[in-house]
C-alpha positions in Angstrom: 43.0 122.6 125.1 40.5 122.4 122.3 42.9 124.1 119.8 45.6 121.5 120.7 43.2 118.7 120.0 42.3 120.2 116.6 46.0 120.6 115.7 46.8 117.0 116.6 43.9 115.7 114.5 45.2 117.9 111.6 48.7 116.5 111.9 47.5 112.9 112.0 45.5 113.6 108.9 48.5 115.0 107.1 50.7 112.0 108.2 48.2 109.6 106.8 48.0 111.3 103.3 51.7 110.8 102.5 52.5 114.6 102.8 56.2 115.2 103.0 57.5 118.8 103.5 59.6 120.1 100.7 62.5 120.7 103.1 62.0 117.5 105.1 64.6 114.7 105.2 62.7 112.4 102.9 62.1 115.2 100.3 64.2 116.3 97.4 65.7 119.0 99.6 68.0 116.5 101.3 69.8 115.7 98.0 70.7 119.3 97.3 73.6 119.3 99.7 75.2 116.5 97.7 75.4 118.4 94.4 78.8 119.5 93.1 78.7 122.8 91.2 80.9 123.8 88.4 80.7 127.1 86.5 82.9 129.0 84.0 86.1 130.5 85.3 85.4 134.3 85.5 84.0 136.7 88.0 80.3 136.1 87.2 80.9 132.3 87.2 82.6 132.5 90.6 79.7 134.5 92.0 77.1 132.1 90.7 79.0 129.1 92.0 79.3 130.7 95.4 75.6 131.6 95.5 74.6 128.1 94.3 76.7 126.3 96.9 75.2 128.5 99.6 71.7 128.0 98.3 72.1 124.2 98.0 73.9 123.9 101.4 76.8 122.0 99.8 78.2 119.5 102.3 81.9 118.9 101.3 82.2 116.1 103.8 80.0 113.8 101.7 80.8 112.7 98.2 78.5 114.3 95.6 75.6 112.4 94.1 75.1 114.9 91.3 77.1 117.2 89.2 75.6 120.6 88.2 77.2 122.4 85.3 76.2 125.9 84.3 76.8 128.0 81.2 76.4 131.7 81.7 75.8 134.5 79.3 75.5 138.1 80.3 74.5 141.3 78.4 74.4 144.9 79.5 72.2 147.5 77.9 72.2 151.2 78.6 68.9 152.7 79.8 68.0 156.4 79.9 70.2 159.1 78.5 71.6 162.3 79.9 71.9 165.4 77.8 75.6 164.4 77.1 74.3 161.1 75.7 75.6 158.9 78.5 73.5 156.3 80.2 71.9 156.9 83.6 71.1 153.2 84.3 72.2 149.9 82.9 70.1 146.7 82.5 72.1 143.5 83.2 70.6 140.3 81.8 72.2 137.0 82.9 71.1 133.7 81.2 72.1 130.6 83.0 71.7 127.1 81.3 72.2 124.3 83.7 72.6 120.5 83.4 72.3 118.1 86.4 73.9 114.8 85.9 74.0 111.8 88.3 77.5 110.9 89.3 76.8 107.1 88.8 75.2 107.6 85.4 71.6 108.0 84.4 69.6 110.6 82.6 70.5 114.2 82.9 68.1 117.0 83.6 68.5 120.5 82.3 66.9 123.9 82.2 67.5 127.6 81.5 66.8 130.6 83.7 67.1 134.3 82.9 67.5 137.1 85.4 67.4 140.8 84.7 68.5 143.5 87.1 69.4 147.2 86.8 71.9 149.5 88.4 72.7 153.2 88.3 75.5 154.6 86.2 77.8 156.7 88.3 80.1 159.5 87.1 83.1 158.4 89.3 85.0 155.4 87.9 85.2 153.6 91.3 81.5 154.1 91.9 80.6 152.8 88.4 82.7 149.7 89.0 81.1 149.1 92.4 77.6 149.6 91.0 78.3 147.1 88.1 79.6 144.5 90.5 76.7 145.0 92.9 74.3 144.4 89.9 76.3 141.2 89.1 76.0 140.0 92.7 72.3 140.6 92.8 71.8 138.8 89.5 73.9 135.9 90.6 71.9 135.5 93.8 68.6 135.6 92.0 69.9 133.1 89.4 71.0 130.7 92.1 67.6 131.0 93.7 65.8 130.2 90.5 68.1 127.3 89.6 67.6 125.9 93.2 63.9 125.9 92.6 64.3 124.1 89.3 66.6 121.5 90.9 64.0 120.9 93.6 61.4 120.3 91.0 63.7 118.0 89.0 64.7 116.0 92.0 61.1 115.7 93.3 60.2 113.8 90.1 62.6 111.1 90.9 61.3 107.7 92.2 
């Protein structure tokens, strides 16, 4: 009973200080579902768009309030060498520049995030393709997570 009373006093104190949970309805998190995402038209762009829409919880039933445009660059670097001078691993670096623009006009916000992931090089062609695509998928998921955090910060600064 005493613990319940302490918890109630703590909640009343938080309510009085203006605290709003990041994922609460009045916070910036509620605007994320109203962001329309556009990316470049290739495999990596598709994966990043898919991951961003999932991370933002895109609600297609409501018209977007924001437009998010991304520009992606990727590079692949061999790591480690076998005796026959072939790579044993690859490092995939994806750089994503984003711009968030209000649909009704107003100042745009922008940022850049970079993600690096590695994957093993396989001798069999199908396994090598699958490993590369898995590396791209992991990089896209991490990039979407970082961009989502940037968007939360950008939208929380709004009046």
